[in-house]
N, C-alpha and C positions, 0 to 999 in steps of 0.2 A: 504494500500500500504506500503510495507516494505521500510524503509529508511536507507540510507547508508551515510557515509561521502563523498565518491567519487564513481561514476560509471565510469569505463573505458570501452570504446567501441573499440574492436579490440584486438586480442590476439596474435599478432606477436611480433617482437622485440621491437617496440616502446611501445605498450600497456603493455607488460609483464614487461618491465623496469620501466615504470611509476608505475605499481601496486606494484612492489617490494619496491620502496622507501616509498610508502604510508603505506603498512602493517608493515614495519619496524618502522614507526612512530606511530604504534598501532592504525591506523585509519581503520574503517570498509569499506572494498572495495568490490564492485561487478564488476567482469569482464564479459562482454558479448562478445562472440566470435562465429563466424559462421564456423571456421575451414577452411577458404578459403584464406590464405595469398597470396599476390602477387607472392612470390617466390616459390610457390608450384610446378612450372614446373621445377625448377632447382634441380639437384641431390645433390648439395653440395653448401655450403657457403664458400667463400674464402676471405682472407684478414681480417677476424674477429679474433682479438687477442685471442689466446688459443683455438679457435674453428675452425680453418682453416680446411676445408675438411669435416666437419660434415654436414649431411643432415639438411635442415631447419626444417623439422618436428621433428627430434631428438632433436634439440636445443630447440624448443618450448615445447616439452614434458618434457624435463629435467627442464626447467624453471618453468613449471606448478607444477611439483612435489615439487620443492623447495618452491614455493609460498604456496602450500597447507600445509606446515609445520607451517604456521602462522594462528592462530585461527581466525583472523579477515578477512580472505580472502574467498570469494565465487566465483564460476565460474558457469555461465549459458551458455549452448551451444544453440545458436539461432541467428537470424538475427534481429538486432535492426532496426526498420523501422520508429520510431517516437520519437522526442525529443522536449520538449517545456519548457519554463520558467513556474515555478509554485511556487508562494509565494516567499520565500527567496532562493529557490533552483530550481531544474529541475526535470522533470519526463521523463522517457524513457520507451517506449513500445517495445516489441520484440515478434517474433514468434519462438516458441521452435523448436529445432532440428537442427542438423548440420552434415555435412559430411566433407570429405577432410582430411586435415593434422592432426587434433586432433584424428579422428577415426583411420586413418592409423598408427599413432604413438602409438596407444594403450595407450594414456595418461590417467592416473587416474584422475578423475574429481570429484569435489565437487558440481555437478550440483544440482540446487534446486529441491525439490520433485516435482513429476508430478502434485500435487494438488496446487502448488504455482501459484500465479497470474503472468501473463506475463507482469508485469509493476513494476516499482520501482522508488523511488525518491532519490535524493542526493543533498548535499550542493554544490558539484562541479562535473563537467564533464571533462573527458579527452578523446578527440577524436583521436583515432589511427586507423582510418578506411581505410587508404590506398587508392590506385588508381587502376583504370582499364586500361589495355593496349589495344589499337586498332592498329593492325599491318598493314603494307602495304599489299594490296590485290594482292599478288603474289603467284601462286600455289607452294605448297611445303614449304612455309615459316612458317605457323602457327604450323605445327606438329613438327617443329624443335626448337620452341621457348624455350629458357632456356638451350638448349643443344649445338647446333651449329649455332643457330641464337640468337644473344646476344645484350645487350645494353651497357655494361660497361666493358672496357678492364681491369680496376683495379680489378673487381670482377671475371672475367673469362678469361682474356687474357693469363695468364700463361698456362692454361690447353689446349689452342688451339694454342700455340705458335710454331714457327718453320715451319709452312706450309704457303700456300698461303691464304691470308685473304682479305676480301672485306668489303667495307662500302657501304650500300645502302642508298643513300641520301634521307632523309625523313623530315628533319627539318633544319633550318639555322645552328645549331651547328654540323651538319654532317661533315662539313669541319674540325672542331676541332677533331672529331673522326679520320678522315683521316690523320691528322697530328700526332696524338698520336700512331696509330697502327703500324707504321714501327718498333717500339721498340719490337714488338711481332712477326712480320713476314712480308713477302713480301706482300705489300698492293696495292690494286686497289680501287680507289674511283669511284663509279658509280653514275653519276649525276642524273640518272633516268629522265632526262629532267626537273627536278624540281629545283635543287640547283646547278647552274653553279658557280664554284669558280671565284672570282674576279681575276684580273691580279695579284694582290699581293698574293692572296691565292694560285693561280696556281703555282707561283714561289716558295712559301713555300712548297707546296706538292712535287714539282720537287726536291727541295733541300733535302727533306726527303726521296727521292727515291720512292715516291708513284705515281703510274700511274693514269691518269684521263681517264675514259671510258665514252663516251657520249651515246652510244647505250644502251638502258635500259635492265636490267635483266627482263626476263618474266617467268622464271621457275627455281626452285631449283631441283637438280637431286641427286639421290642416295637413299639408303635404310634408310629412316628416323628412328631415329633422326640424323643419320650420314649424312654428306654432302660431295658429291664427286665433284660437279661442278655446274655451273649455265649456263642456256641457255639464249643467248641474242636475241633481237628482229630480228636481221639479220641472225639468225640461228647458229652463232658461239657458241661453248661450251668451257667455260673456267674452268679449274680445280680450285676448292677452298676448303679449309679445314673448314672455318667458315666465317660467315658474321656478321657484326655489323650494327645495325640500331636504329633509334629513334622512338619508338611507340608514337602515340598520347595518352596522358593520360587524364583521367576524374575521377571525384570523384566516388569511389566505394560505397559510402553511401550518402543518402540525408540529413543526420542529420545536418551538418554544415549549409547548406542552409536553412533548416527549422528554425534553431535557429537565423538566421540573421547574421551569421559570414561574415566578409568581405573576399574577395579573391584577390590574386595577380595573374597577368598573368605570367606564366612560359614559358620556351622555348618549352615544349611539351604539356602544358595545364595548367589550373588554379590550384592553391594550396591555402590552407587556410592561411590567413594573420595572423602572430603571431609576438609578440615582443621578446625581448631577453630572456624572461622567458617562452616562449611558450604560453603566454596568447593571446587568440584571441581578436577580437574587441568586443566580448560579455563578460562582466565581469563574472567571475566564470567558463568560458569555456576555456579549454586549449586544444592544439592540438599538435601532434607530428608524426614523421614518414613521409612517402612519401606524405601523404595527406597535409602536412604542410611545404613542402620544395621543392625547385626546384632541389635539389641534392639528388639523390636516391641511397642509399647505406646502407647496414645493420648496419654497425658500427655507422654511423651518425644517423640512426633511433633510435638505442638503446640509444645513448647519448642524443638525443632530448627527448626521453621518460623519462630518468632519470630527466632531467631538468623540464619537465612538471609535474612529480610527486612531486618533491621538491617544485616547485612554487605553485602548487595547495594546498599543505599542508601549506605553509607559508601564503597563502592568507586567509586560514580559521582562522589563528591566528591574522594576522595583517591587514586583510581586503584586498580588491582588490588593486593590485599594479599599 
């Protein structure tokens, strides 16, 4: 079994940022990635310094090209399905093959030869495995995800601003979305019969100019991914340019659970518990990105990846922190 200093699982913003710090420290790094980042549905990343408006796949491909300039970096395209403690380090197993963003971007890869074993070991692990989104079961919603059905106004609000916007309440923090959105457009907060605002919240929404609609949205209308309107349960059709909602999130990978990492409860789902240095509850295992945070944003994921990479490197010199 081939041995590395660090295995990074997940090749989007967090994992790539972690790998960059480690290869610049001249550490031997294996990156395992399936090419299925959470943001693959979005045509562009916004609010990311110097990269505003670039496609996520393009950013990832450029980062990979830069990483491959370092001789201690290797990339395997595959799905990591098993991780365990082994001796003083960890062993990871994966199934070869990937599709999605890496292939679409045409990224040059330094994938291991076809004869290589589908397992490797390392002194440290960085889990940048991301989360899966489960959307409200409303016809017409899933095919618009990442385009006109969105979760973050800071990431996508400007691009849909100026028109009629809606919030489909799906979580307790949906009222927070309703309070934010009037800065981007005329806002309607749809309770969906799930999250009725308190008297105080209703007053805040009114003060912000946001309407509260208690009849549920039952269908999204228009030629997807564009959105023209929503149909309500009473038959009314309300014109809307975009809607924001909060998907239920779950771990996209079983590795953290297999390793025994502790989890925290987030507003939309569990995330891996980490300390200020992105160290999990398991010494030697670090985590970054959406899988390890209640706040999901590309810039924050990249920053957490940098911290995870630096912390993993320091722990190999000074011991677990």
